[in-house]
C-alpha positions, 0 to 999 in steps of 0.5 A: 624441645618439642617433637615438631621442632626437633623434626623440623631441625632435622629436616633442615639439616638433611636438606641439600643446598637449596635455591636460597643458598645457591642464590646467596653464594652467587650474589657473594661471588658477584660482589668479590669478583671485581676485588679478586680481579683487582688482585690478579691484575695487580700482579702483572709485570708493569716493568719500570712503571711500578718503580716509578709509581713507588718512587714518585706517585705513591708517597705524595698520594699516601701522604695526602690521603692520610692528612685528608683522612685525619683532617676530615675525621677530626672536623667531622667528629668535632662538628658532628659530636658537638651538634648532637650534644647541643640538640640532646642536652639543651632545649632552645628556640629553634631546636626542632628546626636545627635537629633535622636540618643538621642532616641536610648536608647529606643531600649535597655530594662532595663534588657539588660543594667543592665546585660551588665553593671553588667558584664562590671563594675564588679571587673573582668570586663574590665572597672575595669581591664583597670583602675587597669592596668593604676594605676598599680594594679594587682588584685581587692583585691588591688583596686576596685570601688563600686559595681554596684549591689546597688541602685545608680547602678540601678538609673543610669541604669534606668536613662540612658535608660528611659530619652528619654521619657522625651526627646521626650515630652520636645523637642516637647514642645521646638519646639512648643514654639513661637519665640516671647516668647524668643524675649519678654524675651530678650527685658526685659533683660533676657540673652540667658542662662537665657531663659531656666530657666525663660521662657522655663522651666516653659512652659515645666513643663507639658511636663516634668511631662508627660515624667517623668510619662511614665519613672516611670511607666517603672521602676515599671513594671521592674523585671529583672534589679532590680533583676540583681542589688540586689534592692528589689522593690515592683515588685520584691517582688510580683515575689518572693512571688508568684514564690519563696514562692508560695503564690499567695494571699500575692503576690496580696496583695503586687500588690495592694500596687503597684497599689497605686503608679500606681494610683498616677503616672497616676493622676500626669500625668493627672493633668499635662496634664490638666493644659497644656494650654497657650495663644498664639498669634493669628498670625502664631507663629515662632519656636524658632530660634537656636543660632549658635555655633562655636569652643569650645562652639560647641565641648562642647554642642556636647559632652554633647549631646553625653554623654547619647548616649554613656552610654545609648546605644553605651556602651551596644551595643558594649559589646553585639556585642563583647560578641556575636562574642565571643559566635558564634566563641566559640559555634556557633549559639545555636538551643535554641536561634533559638527556642526562636526567633521563639517563640518570633516572633510568640507570639508577631506577634499574639498579635500584630494582636489582639491588632491592631484589637481591637485598631482600633475597640474601637476608631471606635466605639466611632466615630460611637456611641459617645453617648452610652459610647463607649468613656468611654469604650475606656478610660477604655481599655487603663488602662492596660498600667498603670498596671505592667506586674507582676500585670497583670500576677497574675490577669489573672492567676486566671480566666484563670486557673478556665476556664481551670479547668471548661472546663476540668471537663465538657469535662471529665464528658460529653465526657470522655476526658481531655483538661488539661490546654488549655489556660495556656498551649497553651500560650493564657494566655500570649497573653491575658497579652500582649493585656491587657497591650499594647492595649493602644498603638494602641488605642492611635495611631488610635485615633490620626489618626481618629482625623485628619479625619473630620466628613464630610468624614463620612457624605459624605460616608453615602450620597453615601449609605455606612453604618459603615462597608463600611466606615470602608473598604473604608474610615477610614481604608485606611486613618489610615493605616500610624497610624496603621502601626506605632502602630503595630511596637511599639506593636510588639517590646513592646511585644518582650521586655516584661519580667515580664508577659512572665516569669509568664505566659509562657507555659512549655518549652517555652523560649522567647528571653527576658526569655532566656536572663534573665535566662542566665544572672541570672546564670551569663553566660553573653556571652550566652545571648549576641546574644538574647540581640543583637537581641532584641536591633536590632529590637527595633531600628526600632520604634526609627528610626520611632519616629525620622522620625516623630520628623524631619517631625514635625520640617519641 
């Protein structure tokens, strides 16, 4: 160790808590506050109501949640893993298209797909109408398919929307598997078809677990699709107990039950990632060469790869376009829709700016002061992504409302005027929820960008007289700008699609595209919501294209 490096470490150990450390700790407390609040609220005495919830609400809600998670997990894993293998192990006509198009369902929020298929597959919808016409029936009384408002309908909706989480992680694993694994297995007598089951699939198990955990956390966060499809989950029970029954303590107690599922999923993902260690040859590994397909085999593989895209994206997108055109021809563009679009863009943009600032400061603080607890604070600050929006909304409401009441009382007593519901009424509570929930996206993106910058850059900047602020302006911020841009786009779209927290924390007379869509769909006026849904899907395609481009770059 050189004298300069030793003196630098000694100065770092002797420094008191800096502004970087204080910022990291404050942001971590900012994210943990809603969870701590829920825990305190759940301890309140609800009389006989909790016994009623335990006897009549929780058993059915827990059962539905478990079945929905298992069914969605099996379907998402099957589709995502199978699609990832087809586009990496085989080369066929149309492969370049389906490889990125398989990501398109990520642009469709689950509640949009639920309400689209609820209308399309209803007894009076076009799909069943066409089947009755082909079979010679004249009314739904003579022939009708099983109602999609059921558990199987919810599993299909979630599975075909959320499989890209598994597809992304598993495809990345298949792309990085060295060709010598396949070649060795072939020399041992394993056929090409059995390579998937005996070599590729066992190696991809950690990636499958990571993708499945992300997909299932989205299932736990959903409140719109499950209500449209008539499935009472724990999330729907929290929403109903709070809004319909006006019982905040009971909702908090159910929310604490939800955190058990969330904790289990997070631990599941962490264990899978911890075990993701494989030996590799010291030589430069080669990617697995795809097998060339021609004729009927190529057509079959292309059809299998295209089917999830048709169900998970093209079907709902075509429905939305047709319904939106009918709505525009009939009533034009509604002023309410324009106001909702402005509200959505402004709230999402403001939250994105805040999230990017905090999401950059946390990894940067951990880089500048790695020995003062900043890495732990950065990890704690990302826990909000694992907490469903409904649960976060409950935890945010109490401290924000208490602050509003305290400030209003002080202003009345000292200045003689009232501030009212300053934070709740202005939408600050909603921005708080967006920030706490999606901060992990920005932190992860910036961490990935900073990890590619060697510490020698920092040392060189210090020798040129730059402090932490100078390094931030002249070195780290310019070099991590691509990561910040990608994270900002993803955060903006996630904020725009967020439904549970927006429903529960929006100010009075505030409608976003997601809440407007939810309200119209709940009333059964699907065409009125089609334009809002189409706008959400159209903007959601942008991060999908970004992900596809990054995947193509990784292949090259």
